[in-house]
mmCIF file of the N, C-alpha and C atoms, coordinates in Angstrom:
data_MODEL
# 
_entry.id   MODEL 
# 
loop_
_atom_site.group_PDB 
_atom_site.id 
_atom_site.type_symbol 
_atom_site.label_atom_id 
_atom_site.label_alt_id 
_atom_site.label_comp_id 
_atom_site.label_asym_id 
_atom_site.label_entity_id 
_atom_site.label_seq_id 
_atom_site.pdbx_PDB_ins_code 
_atom_site.Cartn_x 
_atom_site.Cartn_y 
_atom_site.Cartn_z 
_atom_site.occupancy 
_atom_site.B_iso_or_equiv 
_atom_site.pdbx_formal_charge 
_atom_site.auth_seq_id 
_atom_site.auth_comp_id 
_atom_site.auth_asym_id 
_atom_site.auth_atom_id 
_atom_site.pdbx_PDB_model_num 
ATOM 1   N N  . UNK A 1 1  ? -26.467 62.315 -37.441 1.00 0.00 ? 1  UNK A N  1 
ATOM 2   C CA . UNK A 1 1  ? -27.169 63.510 -37.888 1.00 0.00 ? 1  UNK A CA 1 
ATOM 3   C C  . UNK A 1 1  ? -27.991 63.378 -39.072 1.00 0.00 ? 1  UNK A C  1 
ATOM 4   N N  . UNK A 1 2  ? -29.212 63.656 -39.236 1.00 0.00 ? 2  UNK A N  1 
ATOM 5   C CA . UNK A 1 2  ? -30.146 63.638 -40.206 1.00 0.00 ? 2  UNK A CA 1 
ATOM 6   C C  . UNK A 1 2  ? -29.673 64.706 -41.188 1.00 0.00 ? 2  UNK A C  1 
ATOM 7   N N  . UNK A 1 3  ? -29.765 64.285 -42.549 1.00 0.00 ? 3  UNK A N  1 
ATOM 8   C CA . UNK A 1 3  ? -29.360 65.218 -43.540 1.00 0.00 ? 3  UNK A CA 1 
ATOM 9   C C  . UNK A 1 3  ? -30.509 66.218 -43.818 1.00 0.00 ? 3  UNK A C  1 
ATOM 10  N N  . UNK A 1 4  ? -31.810 65.580 -44.062 1.00 0.00 ? 4  UNK A N  1 
ATOM 11  C CA . UNK A 1 4  ? -32.878 66.410 -44.460 1.00 0.00 ? 4  UNK A CA 1 
ATOM 12  C C  . UNK A 1 4  ? -34.326 65.829 -43.510 1.00 0.00 ? 4  UNK A C  1 
ATOM 13  N N  . UNK A 1 5  ? -34.369 66.552 -42.283 1.00 0.00 ? 5  UNK A N  1 
ATOM 14  C CA . UNK A 1 5  ? -35.428 66.117 -41.361 1.00 0.00 ? 5  UNK A CA 1 
ATOM 15  C C  . UNK A 1 5  ? -36.919 66.422 -42.066 1.00 0.00 ? 5  UNK A C  1 
ATOM 16  N N  . UNK A 1 6  ? -37.553 65.327 -42.133 1.00 0.00 ? 6  UNK A N  1 
ATOM 17  C CA . UNK A 1 6  ? -38.999 65.453 -42.599 1.00 0.00 ? 6  UNK A CA 1 
ATOM 18  C C  . UNK A 1 6  ? -40.060 65.567 -41.724 1.00 0.00 ? 6  UNK A C  1 
ATOM 19  N N  . UNK A 1 7  ? -40.005 64.995 -40.559 1.00 0.00 ? 7  UNK A N  1 
ATOM 20  C CA . UNK A 1 7  ? -40.807 64.815 -39.584 1.00 0.00 ? 7  UNK A CA 1 
ATOM 21  C C  . UNK A 1 7  ? -41.920 63.664 -39.729 1.00 0.00 ? 7  UNK A C  1 
ATOM 22  N N  . UNK A 1 8  ? -41.476 62.723 -40.604 1.00 0.00 ? 8  UNK A N  1 
ATOM 23  C CA . UNK A 1 8  ? -42.213 61.696 -41.163 1.00 0.00 ? 8  UNK A CA 1 
ATOM 24  C C  . UNK A 1 8  ? -42.286 60.408 -40.134 1.00 0.00 ? 8  UNK A C  1 
ATOM 25  N N  . UNK A 1 9  ? -43.347 59.847 -39.604 1.00 0.00 ? 9  UNK A N  1 
ATOM 26  C CA . UNK A 1 9  ? -43.302 58.782 -38.803 1.00 0.00 ? 9  UNK A CA 1 
ATOM 27  C C  . UNK A 1 9  ? -44.159 57.859 -39.474 1.00 0.00 ? 9  UNK A C  1 
ATOM 28  N N  . UNK A 1 10 ? -43.637 56.696 -39.468 1.00 0.00 ? 10 UNK A N  1 
ATOM 29  C CA . UNK A 1 10 ? -44.285 55.448 -40.138 1.00 0.00 ? 10 UNK A CA 1 
ATOM 30  C C  . UNK A 1 10 ? -44.519 54.262 -39.200 1.00 0.00 ? 10 UNK A C  1 
ATOM 31  N N  . UNK A 1 11 ? -45.740 53.763 -39.256 1.00 0.00 ? 11 UNK A N  1 
ATOM 32  C CA . UNK A 1 11 ? -46.090 52.483 -38.418 1.00 0.00 ? 11 UNK A CA 1 
ATOM 33  C C  . UNK A 1 11 ? -45.471 51.275 -39.381 1.00 0.00 ? 11 UNK A C  1 
ATOM 34  N N  . UNK A 1 12 ? -44.421 50.671 -38.841 1.00 0.00 ? 12 UNK A N  1 
ATOM 35  C CA . UNK A 1 12 ? -44.133 49.477 -39.598 1.00 0.00 ? 12 UNK A CA 1 
ATOM 36  C C  . UNK A 1 12 ? -45.139 48.368 -39.591 1.00 0.00 ? 12 UNK A C  1 
ATOM 37  N N  . UNK A 1 13 ? -46.257 48.445 -38.899 1.00 0.00 ? 13 UNK A N  1 
ATOM 38  C CA . UNK A 1 13 ? -47.218 47.418 -39.005 1.00 0.00 ? 13 UNK A CA 1 
ATOM 39  C C  . UNK A 1 13 ? -48.239 47.731 -40.137 1.00 0.00 ? 13 UNK A C  1 
ATOM 40  N N  . UNK A 1 14 ? -48.143 48.767 -40.378 1.00 0.00 ? 14 UNK A N  1 
ATOM 41  C CA . UNK A 1 14 ? -48.922 49.384 -41.566 1.00 0.00 ? 14 UNK A CA 1 
ATOM 42  C C  . UNK A 1 14 ? -48.512 48.974 -42.892 1.00 0.00 ? 14 UNK A C  1 
ATOM 43  N N  . UNK A 1 15 ? -49.470 49.240 -44.013 1.00 0.00 ? 15 UNK A N  1 
ATOM 44  C CA . UNK A 1 15 ? -48.962 48.995 -45.346 1.00 0.00 ? 15 UNK A CA 1 
ATOM 45  C C  . UNK A 1 15 ? -47.904 49.912 -45.850 1.00 0.00 ? 15 UNK A C  1 
ATOM 46  N N  . UNK A 1 16 ? -47.568 50.946 -45.144 1.00 0.00 ? 16 UNK A N  1 
ATOM 47  C CA . UNK A 1 16 ? -46.580 51.855 -45.243 1.00 0.00 ? 16 UNK A CA 1 
ATOM 48  C C  . UNK A 1 16 ? -45.314 51.313 -44.836 1.00 0.00 ? 16 UNK A C  1 
ATOM 49  N N  . UNK A 1 17 ? -45.111 50.279 -43.994 1.00 0.00 ? 17 UNK A N  1 
ATOM 50  C CA . UNK A 1 17 ? -43.909 49.506 -43.751 1.00 0.00 ? 17 UNK A CA 1 
ATOM 51  C C  . UNK A 1 17 ? -43.345 48.649 -44.577 1.00 0.00 ? 17 UNK A C  1 
ATOM 52  N N  . UNK A 1 18 ? -43.867 48.399 -45.572 1.00 0.00 ? 18 UNK A N  1 
ATOM 53  C CA . UNK A 1 18 ? -43.480 47.585 -46.719 1.00 0.00 ? 18 UNK A CA 1 
ATOM 54  C C  . UNK A 1 18 ? -42.215 48.291 -47.347 1.00 0.00 ? 18 UNK A C  1 
ATOM 55  N N  . UNK A 1 19 ? -41.310 47.302 -47.662 1.00 0.00 ? 19 UNK A N  1 
ATOM 56  C CA . UNK A 1 19 ? -39.853 47.959 -48.057 1.00 0.00 ? 19 UNK A CA 1 
ATOM 57  C C  . UNK A 1 19 ? -40.117 48.590 -49.379 1.00 0.00 ? 19 UNK A C  1 
ATOM 58  N N  . UNK A 1 20 ? -41.081 48.094 -50.107 1.00 0.00 ? 20 UNK A N  1 
ATOM 59  C CA . UNK A 1 20 ? -41.191 48.679 -51.648 1.00 0.00 ? 20 UNK A CA 1 
ATOM 60  C C  . UNK A 1 20 ? -41.861 50.055 -51.498 1.00 0.00 ? 20 UNK A C  1 
ATOM 61  N N  . UNK A 1 21 ? -42.839 50.311 -50.617 1.00 0.00 ? 21 UNK A N  1 
ATOM 62  C CA . UNK A 1 21 ? -43.231 51.654 -50.397 1.00 0.00 ? 21 UNK A CA 1 
ATOM 63  C C  . UNK A 1 21 ? -42.398 52.455 -49.733 1.00 0.00 ? 21 UNK A C  1 
ATOM 64  N N  . UNK A 1 22 ? -41.599 52.137 -48.916 1.00 0.00 ? 22 UNK A N  1 
ATOM 65  C CA . UNK A 1 22 ? -40.408 52.804 -48.375 1.00 0.00 ? 22 UNK A CA 1 
ATOM 66  C C  . UNK A 1 22 ? -39.262 53.279 -49.351 1.00 0.00 ? 22 UNK A C  1 
ATOM 67  N N  . UNK A 1 23 ? -39.002 52.395 -50.553 1.00 0.00 ? 23 UNK A N  1 
ATOM 68  C CA . UNK A 1 23 ? -38.133 52.701 -51.360 1.00 0.00 ? 23 UNK A CA 1 
ATOM 69  C C  . UNK A 1 23 ? -38.868 53.946 -52.134 1.00 0.00 ? 23 UNK A C  1 
ATOM 70  N N  . UNK A 1 24 ? -40.071 53.733 -52.393 1.00 0.00 ? 24 UNK A N  1 
ATOM 71  C CA . UNK A 1 24 ? -40.847 54.529 -53.261 1.00 0.00 ? 24 UNK A CA 1 
ATOM 72  C C  . UNK A 1 24 ? -41.003 56.104 -52.639 1.00 0.00 ? 24 UNK A C  1 
ATOM 73  N N  . UNK A 1 25 ? -41.043 55.965 -51.193 1.00 0.00 ? 25 UNK A N  1 
ATOM 74  C CA . UNK A 1 25 ? -41.216 57.081 -50.456 1.00 0.00 ? 25 UNK A CA 1 
ATOM 75  C C  . UNK A 1 25 ? -39.805 57.956 -50.470 1.00 0.00 ? 25 UNK A C  1 
ATOM 76  N N  . UNK A 1 26 ? -38.718 57.167 -50.556 1.00 0.00 ? 26 UNK A N  1 
ATOM 77  C CA . UNK A 1 26 ? -37.421 57.683 -50.638 1.00 0.00 ? 26 UNK A CA 1 
ATOM 78  C C  . UNK A 1 26 ? -37.195 58.450 -51.897 1.00 0.00 ? 26 UNK A C  1 
ATOM 79  N N  . UNK A 1 27 ? -37.628 57.767 -52.943 1.00 0.00 ? 27 UNK A N  1 
ATOM 80  C CA . UNK A 1 27 ? -37.535 58.428 -54.349 1.00 0.00 ? 27 UNK A CA 1 
ATOM 81  C C  . UNK A 1 27 ? -38.267 59.710 -54.510 1.00 0.00 ? 27 UNK A C  1 
ATOM 82  N N  . UNK A 1 28 ? -39.496 59.804 -53.729 1.00 0.00 ? 28 UNK A N  1 
ATOM 83  C CA . UNK A 1 28 ? -40.318 60.832 -53.841 1.00 0.00 ? 28 UNK A CA 1 
ATOM 84  C C  . UNK A 1 28 ? -39.602 62.081 -53.081 1.00 0.00 ? 28 UNK A C  1 
ATOM 85  N N  . UNK A 1 29 ? -39.194 61.673 -51.931 1.00 0.00 ? 29 UNK A N  1 
ATOM 86  C CA . UNK A 1 29 ? -38.389 62.533 -51.192 1.00 0.00 ? 29 UNK A CA 1 
ATOM 87  C C  . UNK A 1 29 ? -37.391 63.169 -51.818 1.00 0.00 ? 29 UNK A C  1 
ATOM 88  N N  . UNK A 1 30 ? -36.614 62.497 -52.612 1.00 0.00 ? 30 UNK A N  1 
ATOM 89  C CA . UNK A 1 30 ? -35.404 63.009 -53.242 1.00 0.00 ? 30 UNK A CA 1 
ATOM 90  C C  . UNK A 1 30 ? -35.816 63.976 -54.196 1.00 0.00 ? 30 UNK A C  1 
ATOM 91  N N  . UNK A 1 31 ? -36.983 63.922 -55.004 1.00 0.00 ? 31 UNK A N  1 
ATOM 92  C CA . UNK A 1 31 ? -37.564 64.832 -55.827 1.00 0.00 ? 31 UNK A CA 1 
ATOM 93  C C  . UNK A 1 31 ? -38.057 66.195 -55.046 1.00 0.00 ? 31 UNK A C  1 
ATOM 94  N N  . UNK A 1 32 ? -38.871 65.910 -54.188 1.00 0.00 ? 32 UNK A N  1 
ATOM 95  C CA . UNK A 1 32 ? -39.436 66.914 -53.438 1.00 0.00 ? 32 UNK A CA 1 
ATOM 96  C C  . UNK A 1 32 ? -38.335 67.933 -52.652 1.00 0.00 ? 32 UNK A C  1 
ATOM 97  N N  . UNK A 1 33 ? -37.321 67.222 -52.259 1.00 0.00 ? 33 UNK A N  1 
ATOM 98  C CA . UNK A 1 33 ? -36.484 68.003 -51.459 1.00 0.00 ? 33 UNK A CA 1 
ATOM 99  C C  . UNK A 1 33 ? -35.308 68.646 -52.209 1.00 0.00 ? 33 UNK A C  1 
ATOM 100 N N  . UNK A 1 34 ? -35.236 68.237 -53.505 1.00 0.00 ? 34 UNK A N  1 
ATOM 101 C CA . UNK A 1 34 ? -34.350 68.950 -54.324 1.00 0.00 ? 34 UNK A CA 1 
ATOM 102 C C  . UNK A 1 34 ? -32.790 68.555 -54.232 1.00 0.00 ? 34 UNK A C  1 
ATOM 103 N N  . UNK A 1 35 ? -32.561 67.476 -53.820 1.00 0.00 ? 35 UNK A N  1 
ATOM 104 C CA . UNK A 1 35 ? -31.176 66.904 -53.564 1.00 0.00 ? 35 UNK A CA 1 
ATOM 105 C C  . UNK A 1 35 ? -30.327 67.043 -54.731 1.00 0.00 ? 35 UNK A C  1 
ATOM 106 N N  . UNK A 1 36 ? -29.203 67.457 -54.577 1.00 0.00 ? 36 UNK A N  1 
ATOM 107 C CA . UNK A 1 36 ? -28.329 67.638 -55.865 1.00 0.00 ? 36 UNK A CA 1 
ATOM 108 C C  . UNK A 1 36 ? -27.974 66.265 -56.460 1.00 0.00 ? 36 UNK A C  1 
ATOM 109 N N  . UNK A 1 37 ? -27.331 66.306 -57.577 1.00 0.00 ? 37 UNK A N  1 
ATOM 110 C CA . UNK A 1 37 ? -26.839 65.223 -58.172 1.00 0.00 ? 37 UNK A CA 1 
ATOM 111 C C  . UNK A 1 37 ? -26.078 64.364 -57.515 1.00 0.00 ? 37 UNK A C  1 
ATOM 112 N N  . UNK A 1 38 ? -25.092 65.085 -56.810 1.00 0.00 ? 38 UNK A N  1 
ATOM 113 C CA . UNK A 1 38 ? -24.061 64.180 -56.031 1.00 0.00 ? 38 UNK A CA 1 
ATOM 114 C C  . UNK A 1 38 ? -24.782 63.450 -54.857 1.00 0.00 ? 38 UNK A C  1 
ATOM 115 N N  . UNK A 1 39 ? -25.686 64.290 -54.430 1.00 0.00 ? 39 UNK A N  1 
ATOM 116 C CA . UNK A 1 39 ? -26.470 63.508 -53.161 1.00 0.00 ? 39 UNK A CA 1 
ATOM 117 C C  . UNK A 1 39 ? -27.397 62.431 -53.568 1.00 0.00 ? 39 UNK A C  1 
ATOM 118 N N  . UNK A 1 40 ? -27.908 62.553 -54.680 1.00 0.00 ? 40 UNK A N  1 
ATOM 119 C CA . UNK A 1 40 ? -28.827 61.422 -55.274 1.00 0.00 ? 40 UNK A CA 1 
ATOM 120 C C  . UNK A 1 40 ? -27.874 60.255 -55.617 1.00 0.00 ? 40 UNK A C  1 
ATOM 121 N N  . UNK A 1 41 ? -26.661 60.583 -56.143 1.00 0.00 ? 41 UNK A N  1 
ATOM 122 C CA . UNK A 1 41 ? -25.872 59.391 -56.350 1.00 0.00 ? 41 UNK A CA 1 
ATOM 123 C C  . UNK A 1 41 ? -25.397 58.652 -54.991 1.00 0.00 ? 41 UNK A C  1 
ATOM 124 N N  . UNK A 1 42 ? -25.032 59.530 -54.036 1.00 0.00 ? 42 UNK A N  1 
ATOM 125 C CA . UNK A 1 42 ? -24.579 58.861 -52.868 1.00 0.00 ? 42 UNK A CA 1 
ATOM 126 C C  . UNK A 1 42 ? -25.735 58.072 -52.229 1.00 0.00 ? 42 UNK A C  1 
ATOM 127 N N  . UNK A 1 43 ? -27.077 58.656 -52.195 1.00 0.00 ? 43 UNK A N  1 
ATOM 128 C CA . UNK A 1 43 ? -27.984 57.984 -51.550 1.00 0.00 ? 43 UNK A CA 1 
ATOM 129 C C  . UNK A 1 43 ? -28.395 56.757 -52.394 1.00 0.00 ? 43 UNK A C  1 
ATOM 130 N N  . UNK A 1 44 ? -28.392 56.653 -53.663 1.00 0.00 ? 44 UNK A N  1 
ATOM 131 C CA . UNK A 1 44 ? -28.629 55.570 -54.504 1.00 0.00 ? 44 UNK A CA 1 
ATOM 132 C C  . UNK A 1 44 ? -27.531 54.384 -54.094 1.00 0.00 ? 44 UNK A C  1 
ATOM 133 N N  . UNK A 1 45 ? -26.459 54.941 -54.093 1.00 0.00 ? 45 UNK A N  1 
ATOM 134 C CA . UNK A 1 45 ? -25.313 53.737 -53.826 1.00 0.00 ? 45 UNK A CA 1 
ATOM 135 C C  . UNK A 1 45 ? -25.600 53.140 -52.379 1.00 0.00 ? 45 UNK A C  1 
ATOM 136 N N  . UNK A 1 46 ? -25.741 54.164 -51.481 1.00 0.00 ? 46 UNK A N  1 
ATOM 137 C CA . UNK A 1 46 ? -26.195 53.473 -49.980 1.00 0.00 ? 46 UNK A CA 1 
ATOM 138 C C  . UNK A 1 46 ? -27.445 52.544 -50.188 1.00 0.00 ? 46 UNK A C  1 
ATOM 139 N N  . UNK A 1 47 ? -28.399 53.002 -50.853 1.00 0.00 ? 47 UNK A N  1 
ATOM 140 C CA . UNK A 1 47 ? -29.768 52.275 -51.183 1.00 0.00 ? 47 UNK A CA 1 
ATOM 141 C C  . UNK A 1 47 ? -29.310 50.782 -51.837 1.00 0.00 ? 47 UNK A C  1 
ATOM 142 N N  . UNK A 1 48 ? -28.361 50.833 -52.771 1.00 0.00 ? 48 UNK A N  1 
ATOM 143 C CA . UNK A 1 48 ? -28.186 49.648 -53.439 1.00 0.00 ? 48 UNK A CA 1 
ATOM 144 C C  . UNK A 1 48 ? -27.579 48.603 -52.686 1.00 0.00 ? 48 UNK A C  1 
ATOM 145 N N  . UNK A 1 49 ? -26.719 49.259 -51.586 1.00 0.00 ? 49 UNK A N  1 
ATOM 146 C CA . UNK A 1 49 ? -26.068 48.284 -50.727 1.00 0.00 ? 49 UNK A CA 1 
ATOM 147 C C  . UNK A 1 49 ? -26.749 47.791 -49.576 1.00 0.00 ? 49 UNK A C  1 
ATOM 148 N N  . UNK A 1 50 ? -27.999 48.314 -49.286 1.00 0.00 ? 50 UNK A N  1 
ATOM 149 C CA . UNK A 1 50 ? -28.843 48.016 -48.187 1.00 0.00 ? 50 UNK A CA 1 
ATOM 150 C C  . UNK A 1 50 ? -29.384 46.579 -48.564 1.00 0.00 ? 50 UNK A C  1 
ATOM 151 N N  . UNK A 1 51 ? -29.044 45.723 -47.968 1.00 0.00 ? 51 UNK A N  1 
ATOM 152 C CA . UNK A 1 51 ? -29.347 44.348 -48.268 1.00 0.00 ? 51 UNK A CA 1 
ATOM 153 C C  . UNK A 1 51 ? -30.339 43.788 -47.195 1.00 0.00 ? 51 UNK A C  1 
ATOM 154 N N  . UNK A 1 52 ? -30.836 44.485 -46.073 1.00 0.00 ? 52 UNK A N  1 
ATOM 155 C CA . UNK A 1 52 ? -31.791 44.044 -45.237 1.00 0.00 ? 52 UNK A CA 1 
ATOM 156 C C  . UNK A 1 52 ? -32.831 44.944 -45.060 1.00 0.00 ? 52 UNK A C  1 
ATOM 157 N N  . UNK A 1 53 ? -33.967 44.672 -44.492 1.00 0.00 ? 53 UNK A N  1 
ATOM 158 C CA . UNK A 1 53 ? -34.920 45.544 -44.080 1.00 0.00 ? 53 UNK A CA 1 
ATOM 159 C C  . UNK A 1 53 ? -34.473 46.650 -43.212 1.00 0.00 ? 53 UNK A C  1 
ATOM 160 N N  . UNK A 1 54 ? -33.748 46.210 -42.158 1.00 0.00 ? 54 UNK A N  1 
ATOM 161 C CA . UNK A 1 54 ? -33.174 47.051 -41.099 1.00 0.00 ? 54 UNK A CA 1 
ATOM 162 C C  . UNK A 1 54 ? -32.436 48.165 -41.648 1.00 0.00 ? 54 UNK A C  1 
ATOM 163 N N  . UNK A 1 55 ? -31.507 47.625 -42.679 1.00 0.00 ? 55 UNK A N  1 
ATOM 164 C CA . UNK A 1 55 ? -30.751 48.500 -43.298 1.00 0.00 ? 55 UNK A CA 1 
ATOM 165 C C  . UNK A 1 55 ? -31.372 49.613 -43.969 1.00 0.00 ? 55 UNK A C  1 
ATOM 166 N N  . UNK A 1 56 ? -32.437 49.289 -44.771 1.00 0.00 ? 56 UNK A N  1 
ATOM 167 C CA . UNK A 1 56 ? -33.233 50.299 -45.550 1.00 0.00 ? 56 UNK A CA 1 
ATOM 168 C C  . UNK A 1 56 ? -33.834 51.326 -44.177 1.00 0.00 ? 56 UNK A C  1 
ATOM 169 N N  . UNK A 1 57 ? -34.321 50.756 -43.295 1.00 0.00 ? 57 UNK A N  1 
ATOM 170 C CA . UNK A 1 57 ? -34.999 51.783 -42.232 1.00 0.00 ? 57 UNK A CA 1 
ATOM 171 C C  . UNK A 1 57 ? -33.822 52.811 -41.705 1.00 0.00 ? 57 UNK A C  1 
ATOM 172 N N  . UNK A 1 58 ? -32.710 52.235 -41.370 1.00 0.00 ? 58 UNK A N  1 
ATOM 173 C CA . UNK A 1 58 ? -31.507 53.007 -40.844 1.00 0.00 ? 58 UNK A CA 1 
ATOM 174 C C  . UNK A 1 58 ? -31.200 54.009 -42.024 1.00 0.00 ? 58 UNK A C  1 
ATOM 175 N N  . UNK A 1 59 ? -31.177 53.988 -43.201 1.00 0.00 ? 59 UNK A N  1 
ATOM 176 C CA . UNK A 1 59 ? -30.828 54.801 -44.245 1.00 0.00 ? 59 UNK A CA 1 
ATOM 177 C C  . UNK A 1 59 ? -31.910 55.579 -44.468 1.00 0.00 ? 59 UNK A C  1 
ATOM 178 N N  . UNK A 1 60 ? -33.191 55.570 -44.265 1.00 0.00 ? 60 UNK A N  1 
ATOM 179 C CA . UNK A 1 60 ? -34.235 56.456 -44.345 1.00 0.00 ? 60 UNK A CA 1 
ATOM 180 C C  . UNK A 1 60 ? -34.318 57.389 -43.193 1.00 0.00 ? 60 UNK A C  1 
ATOM 181 N N  . UNK A 1 61 ? -33.704 56.824 -42.036 1.00 0.00 ? 61 UNK A N  1 
ATOM 182 C CA . UNK A 1 61 ? -33.854 57.556 -40.785 1.00 0.00 ? 61 UNK A CA 1 
ATOM 183 C C  . UNK A 1 61 ? -32.445 58.565 -41.044 1.00 0.00 ? 61 UNK A C  1 
ATOM 184 N N  . UNK A 1 62 ? -31.507 57.965 -41.476 1.00 0.00 ? 62 UNK A N  1 
ATOM 185 C CA . UNK A 1 62 ? -30.358 58.867 -41.610 1.00 0.00 ? 62 UNK A CA 1 
ATOM 186 C C  . UNK A 1 62 ? -30.462 59.911 -42.515 1.00 0.00 ? 62 UNK A C  1 
ATOM 187 N N  . UNK A 1 63 ? -31.086 59.757 -43.715 1.00 0.00 ? 63 UNK A N  1 
ATOM 188 C CA . UNK A 1 63 ? -31.137 60.856 -44.626 1.00 0.00 ? 63 UNK A CA 1 
ATOM 189 C C  . UNK A 1 63 ? -32.300 61.713 -44.439 1.00 0.00 ? 63 UNK A C  1 
ATOM 190 N N  . UNK A 1 64 ? -33.370 61.055 -44.132 1.00 0.00 ? 64 UNK A N  1 
ATOM 191 C CA . UNK A 1 64 ? -34.752 61.875 -44.050 1.00 0.00 ? 64 UNK A CA 1 
ATOM 192 C C  . UNK A 1 64 ? -35.378 62.011 -42.584 1.00 0.00 ? 64 UNK A C  1 
ATOM 193 N N  . UNK A 1 65 ? -34.717 61.371 -41.515 1.00 0.00 ? 65 UNK A N  1 
ATOM 194 C CA . UNK A 1 65 ? -35.185 61.497 -40.276 1.00 0.00 ? 65 UNK A CA 1 
ATOM 195 C C  . UNK A 1 65 ? -36.373 60.854 -39.969 1.00 0.00 ? 65 UNK A C  1 
ATOM 196 N N  . UNK A 1 66 ? -36.928 59.960 -40.635 1.00 0.00 ? 66 UNK A N  1 
ATOM 197 C CA . UNK A 1 66 ? -38.030 59.204 -40.467 1.00 0.00 ? 66 UNK A CA 1 
ATOM 198 C C  . UNK A 1 66 ? -37.995 58.377 -39.279 1.00 0.00 ? 66 UNK A C  1 
ATOM 199 N N  . UNK A 1 67 ? -39.099 58.516 -38.586 1.00 0.00 ? 67 UNK A N  1 
ATOM 200 C CA . UNK A 1 67 ? -39.253 57.713 -37.400 1.00 0.00 ? 67 UNK A CA 1 
ATOM 201 C C  . UNK A 1 67 ? -40.110 56.462 -37.663 1.00 0.00 ? 67 UNK A C  1 
ATOM 202 N N  . UNK A 1 68 ? -39.654 55.347 -37.123 1.00 0.00 ? 68 UNK A N  1 
ATOM 203 C CA . UNK A 1 68 ? -40.367 54.112 -37.408 1.00 0.00 ? 68 UNK A CA 1 
ATOM 204 C C  . UNK A 1 68 ? -40.901 53.633 -36.123 1.00 0.00 ? 68 UNK A C  1 
ATOM 205 N N  . UNK A 1 69 ? -42.303 53.262 -35.829 1.00 0.00 ? 69 UNK A N  1 
ATOM 206 C CA . UNK A 1 69 ? -42.843 52.899 -34.818 1.00 0.00 ? 69 UNK A CA 1 
ATOM 207 C C  . UNK A 1 69 ? -43.549 51.452 -35.094 1.00 0.00 ? 69 UNK A C  1 
ATOM 208 N N  . UNK A 1 70 ? -43.830 50.704 -34.161 1.00 0.00 ? 70 UNK A N  1 
ATOM 209 C CA . UNK A 1 70 ? -44.355 49.645 -34.205 1.00 0.00 ? 70 UNK A CA 1 
ATOM 210 C C  . UNK A 1 70 ? -43.696 48.345 -34.566 1.00 0.00 ? 70 UNK A C  1 
ATOM 211 N N  . UNK A 1 71 ? -42.368 48.439 -34.286 1.00 0.00 ? 71 UNK A N  1 
ATOM 212 C CA . UNK A 1 71 ? -41.435 47.456 -34.589 1.00 0.00 ? 71 UNK A CA 1 
ATOM 213 C C  . UNK A 1 71 ? -41.534 46.134 -33.684 1.00 0.00 ? 71 UNK A C  1 
# 
């Protein structure tokens, strides 16, 4: 279940598919959506343990409902 559905769709073949862009997007969404300090800590812990590109994608889908196309 998605915690904060955003309706964002990202084409992984575009520059937005870059993992550094995705990390920045997640940080922006945290601020814009007003996550609590506890949720931010939980997200950051999960983000720190994401060691692969696919794990980052899964995390962003789980938290923000981001849909990825062009895989």
